[in-house]
N, C-alpha and C positions, 0 to 999 in steps of 0.2 A: 551933123554927120549921120547918114542913114545906116540902118542895120544891114542893108543890102551888101555893103562893103565887107561885112563879116562873111557872108555866104560865098564870097569869091576867093577866100583865103585857101590856101593848099593845106591839107592835113598831112602831117608826118607821123610816122610810127613812134619816134622819140621826139617829144616836143623840146624846143629850145628853152622853155621856161620851167625846166626841172621835173615835168611830168612824164613818166613812161606810161603811156596809155595801153590798156588792154585791147584786144581785137574788137570786143563788143562795145567798149567805150568809144573807140574810133568810129565804129558804125553808128552809134548813137548820135555823135556829133554830125555825121554826114546826113543822117535822117532829119535832124532838127534843121539843118541848113536847107535841105531840100523842101522841108515843110514851109520855111519862110519863103522860099523862092515861089512856091505854089500858091501863096497868098494867105497862109494861115498866120495871122499876127499873133496869136495866142496859142501856145502849145504846151502840153504836159510832157515832162520828162519823167518817165516812170521806170525807176530802178529799185530792185529790192535792197532792204537794209543791208549794208556791207558791200554792196556792189560798186560804190564809188560815185554817188551822185554829186558830191562836192568837188571831186576830182574833175568830173566831166564839165560842170558849169564853170569851174574856175579856169579850166583850159579855154573854154569859149570866151570868157571874160577877158582873159589875157590876149587873145587874138583881137577881140573888139577893141580893147584899149589901144593896141598897136595901130588900128585903122582909124582911131579917132572917135570911136562910138562913145557917147555918153551913156554910163551904165549905173544902174541902181540895184543894189542887192537888199532884199528885205527879209527879216526873220522875226520870230516872236518870243525866242527864249534867249536868256543870257548865254547859256552854254553853246547854243548854235551860233549866236552872234560872234562869240570869241573864236569858235572853231572856223567859221567862215572867214573872218578877218585874217586868221593865221594862214589859212589855205591860199587865199588871194595874195597875201604877202610873199608866199613862197614863190609865186610865179615871177617875182622880180620886176614886174612891169611898172607898177605905180602904188604908191601908199594910198589906201582909201581914206576918204574924208568920212568921219563918223557922225551918224545922227542918232544919238541916244541921250538918255537923261544925263543932264549936266553938261552936254556939249553946247558950247557958245560960239558965236561968230563963225558959223558954218559957211564955207565957201561954196555957194550954190552952183557956180560955174565950173567947179572941179569936175574932172572927167569920170571919177568913180566914187560912189557913196555906198556905204554899208549902213543900213538903218534898222532900228527896232521898230516894229509896225506900230506900237502904241504911240511912241514918240513922234514918229512921222505923221501919223493920223492927226495928232493934236497940233502940229506945226504947219500943216499943209498951206494955210493961208499966209503964214509968215515966211514961206519959201516959194515966192512966185517965180523965181528964176531957175528953180529945179525942174529941168525938162529932159528927162532921160530918153534916149532912143531905145534902150534895152532894159527891161526889168527882170531880174531873177528872183522868184519867190521860193524860199526854202520851207519845206513841210506844207506844201500848197493844199494839202487836203483839209487843213483847217479853215474855217469860215471867216476868220478875222482880218482877211486881206482884201475883202470886197471893196472897202472904202478907197483903198489905193488903186485897184483896178478900175474903179469908176473915175478916179481923179486924173488918171493918165491914159485916157482912151486911145491916144495916137501911138503909145509906145508899143514896141514888140515885147512879148512876155514869154518867159519859160517858167512854168510852174513845176518845181522839182518835188517829187514825192515818191514814196515806196508804195503807197496805196491810194490810187485816185478815186476815193470814195467820197461823195457829197453832192448835195443838190446844186451847188454853185458851179460845178464842173461844166455841165452842158450849157449853163448860162453864160460863161465867160471864156471858154476854150473851145477850139474847133478841131484840134488834132491832138493825137496821143502818140508818143513814141515809147513803145514797149519792146525793147529789143531782146531781152533775156529774162527767164524766170528763175526762181530759186533752185528747182531740180537741176537745171543746166549749170548753175554756179557751183552746185555741190559736186556734180559730175566732173567738172573742170578743175576741182580742188580749190575754187576761190572762196568757197564756204564750207564749214564743217558739217557732216551728217547729224541728224538729230535722233536720239533714242528717247522716245516720248512715253510717259505713263500719265494716266488720268485716274483721279479718285472718283469713284462712282458715289454720288450724293444727290440728295433732293433739294433743288433750288426754287421750289415753288413759292417759298416765303419771300423771295426778293421782289422788291417794288421797282417798277420802271417809271422814269420821268425824263422826258425830253430825249428818249432813245437810249438811256443808260440806266443801269441799276443804281438806286440811291445809295449814298454812303451810309446812311442810317440803317437801312435795311440789310446791308452787307455786314455792318458792324454787329447787328443783332444775330445774324446767322453765324458769323465767324468767331464771336467773342465767347468761346466755350473752352474750358480746360481740355476737353478731349480732342478738340481740333488743333490747339496749340501743341499739345504733346504728339499728336498724330503727325504733324509736319516734321517734327524733330525725328520721330521714329522712322519715317520714310527717307528722310535725309540720311540717316545712319545706314539704312538698308541699301539704298540706291546710289548714294553719292558721298559716302564718307570720305573725308579728307580731300574732297574736290573743291576748288574755288567757286563759291556759290553766291549767286545774286538773288535775293528774295524780293518779290513785289507784293506789298500788302495793301489793305484797303484804305487806311488813313493813318495819321500820326500815331494815335493811341494803339491801333492794331500793330504797327511797326514797332513800337517801343515794347509791347507786351510779348511779341514774337521774338525780339531780341533777348528779352529777359529769359524767355523759355530756353533759348539755345544756350545761354550762359549757365542757367540752371542745370543743364545736362553736361556741363563741363566743356562746352564748345566755344572757342573764342569767337565772339561775334560783336558787330558794331551796327549803328543805325544811323542813317542820314535822312532828314526830312527838311521841310522849308524852315524849320525853327533852328536848324544847325547853322552856327555862325561860319563865316568863310574859313577862318583859320582852322576850325575843327574839320570842316569838310575836306580841305586840302590835305590835312594830316591823315584822315581816315582813308581817303581815296589812294594816297601814296602807300600807306601800310597794306591795304588790300592789294594793290598792284604788286607789291614787293613779297606778297605771300605771307605776311605776318598776321593777317586776318582771313580765316577760311570762309566765313559767312558775313555777308553784308546786307542788312535789311533796309528797304526804303519804301516810300510810297509815292509814286509819280514823279521822282526827282530825276531818275537815271533811265528814262524811257528814250529820250532823244539827246544828241549831243554828247553821248558818253560812249567811249570806245576802249574797252579793255579786253583784247583778244584772248587773254589767258583764262577768262571765265569758262569753267567746265560744266557747270550746272545752272539752270535757271528754275527758280520755283515761283510759279504764279499762284500766290496764295490769295486770290480774289477771283471774282466772276467779272466778265465785261461783255457787253453787247457791241463794242467797237472793234471792228476787224483791224483798222489801223493800230490801235492800242495793242491788241493781241500779237500782231506781227512784230511790232516794235519791241515788246517785252521778250519774246522768243528770240529775236534777232541779236539781243545782247550777248547770247552765247555762241553765235554762229560764226564768229571770225576765226580764221585759221590761226594756228599757233604751234610752234615746235613741240612735238611730243603729244599733241592733242589730236586723237583720231575721230572724235565725235563729242557732242555735248549732250548732256542729260537734261530732259525737260520734265518737271513734275507739275502736273496741272491739278490744282485743287479747286478749280472753278467751273468744271464741266465745260470748258471753253472749246475743246475739241468737237463737242457735240454741236456747237453754234457755229464755229468757224472753220472746221476741218484741221488737218495737219498743217504745221508751219510750212512744210515743203510741198504742200499741195500745189498743183497747177492751176493758175487763175487767169481767166480771161477778162482783161479790164476793158472797159468801154465808156464812152462819153454819153451814151444813151441814157435818158432818164429811166430809172428802174421803178417798177410798180411794186408795192408791198406784197410779199408772198407769205402764205401761211407757213408757220414753222415746221420744218421737216421732222419726222420722227427719229428717234435714236436708232442707229444701225445695230442689228443683231450681232453680238460678240459673246465670247466666253473666256473664262480665265483658265489657262492651262494648269492642270493639276500638277505638273512637273516643276514649273518655273514661275507661274503667276503672270506670264506675259499675256497681253491682250491678242487674241487671234480670232479670225472669223469663225462662225458656228459651223461652217462647212469644212473647215480643215481638221483632218484626223490626226496627222502627224505634226507636232509642234516644230516649226523651223529653227527654234532657239535651243531647245534641249532634247528633241527627238522623241518626246513622250508620245505614245500612241494611246488614244482614248476614243470612246465612242462619240459620234456626233450627237451633240445635245443643244437644245435651245433653252436650257435653264437661265433664268434671268439673274443678272448680276446683283449681288447684295450691296446695300448702301454701306459705304466705307472701304470697298475693295479698290485697290490701286492696280490698274490694268495697263498693258502696253498697247500703243496705237500702231498698227502695221498694215501692210498691203496683203491681201489674200495670196497665200502662198502658190496656189495652183495658177495664178494669173501672171506671176513674176516671169519676165523675159518675153511676154507678149506685147505687141504694138497696139495701141488703142484703136487705130483704124481697122485692124484685122479681128477685133472682138465680135463675137456674135451678140445677139440681143440679149440672150441669157447671161452671157459673160459681162455685158455692160451693166445689166441689172445687179449682178453679184458685186461688181466694182462699186456701184452706187451704194449698196447696203453695207459695204466693208468699212465705211468711214473714210476711205482713201479720197474719194471725190464727192463733191456736192451734187445734188440732182441737177442744178442749173447747168453744170458742165456736161453731164450726161445728156441732158436735153439738147445742148448745142451739138453734140456728136450725132445724135439721132436725126436732128433737123438738117445735118449736112449730107444725109443720105437721101431716102426716098419716103414718099408718103406710105408706102407699104410697110416699111420698117417702123415708121411712126405709129401706125395702126396697131402693129404686132406688140410694140413696146407698151402702148397705152393699155391694150387688152390684158397683158400679163401683169401690168402694175395696178389694174383696176381703176384707171383714170376715166373720167366722164367724157361723154361725146362733146361737151362744151370745151374741154380742155383740148381735145384732138382738133376741133374746129378752129380754135385760136392759134394753135401751133401751125396748122396747115396754112393759115392766112399769113402768118409771119414768113413761112418758107416761100410763099409765092411773092412776097414783097421784097425780100432781100436774100442774099446769099450767106450761108453760115459756114464758118470754118473754125478750126480748133488747132491747138498745138499737139502735134502728134508725138508721142514718146514711147519709149520701151518701159514697161512697168518694172519697178524695182521694189 
């Protein structure tokens, strides 16, 4: 049965298989089907954490099964495996056949399989009759699915992810569906706004290997009494009594951080890969029920974990991975009754590397060249409330304190708030002058790559003016002009908030 039968299905606002889809989710399904019609056999489904990727692809799977399409869903984490299985079961169409450790006598001709990628990779030769028409890959930004993609070259593929970042994307996918961004979801009340603070620190001692900071160098940086107590102090100051999830560097770091919270009289627990299943279930239930205000972990609760009542996320580590950064932040972004926003405490300088959680991002399947690291945007700490504000802001938008404009450098150990320059709020990006775009770039709200895209959507005259004011070289201008002539540039236009 060919996937083309899926593309001819009618889409209804309220699906018969128990899903009530939001408008953008319906539009996402339409765009995926149109992509398949146009000949894109492998497409990326890009939706931010909390936007309902699982709901979207489960809805498509349900329709596919009804049309006789053989479907395979692949994931790499037990938590995601269980979550995906339950979501598909809710559609009421068919019970999936599982391909996981311990599964025996697998019916290869069953219409729907849900597989753990490691198990499937090992058993490919022993499953010769497994021939899916459609493959759905959950968390497709990870590189461990390439063997599956190579093994089923004739299958249609949907690679679901919140962050399509990785060298494998342009190699295996030809189209990306990116219907909505985090700021839109916040504006529509589908995600909670974020109130972010970042600790100023020097991370030059961290060692990079294979694109990420090494665990050992992070532990050497963070394993200090001053830093343990500092996290607790900031929690008391910014998020006391709020349900808080803490991401730490490794198991030892998580356990020591847990001890520090308890030492301060704060009820805290810790979950790591060493935590047995019974204790994990007990701790997560107690956290959900509000009996534990602080839960420490290290890499366990980044994906496949949904607890909407989380009010504060503490990122007590540094990372060079944009997907990991957005996943950690996203744990606090779910909407919940009585929760008007979530607090984000960044102890890893991650805002400097990746920008705000709610920053607009232009995803692309084009291979990206390595760029030099951008400098830290100029900010200052408000003397009235300690919020992070741009150096050009005279009146603090949070406390109203009036102070002289200063470019005084922030000191190590200052916790400052991340925000949009006040004088630009309410303006549309497309209407900004060159000077205002430069101010926006330096405010930490947008990364340089996005500003460059805006500039390149305009004219070569604007490009030259921007380069002159930023001090960019003639070589940089030449390269950008060449790109402008070779393709059209566009960007998502927003009112700044």
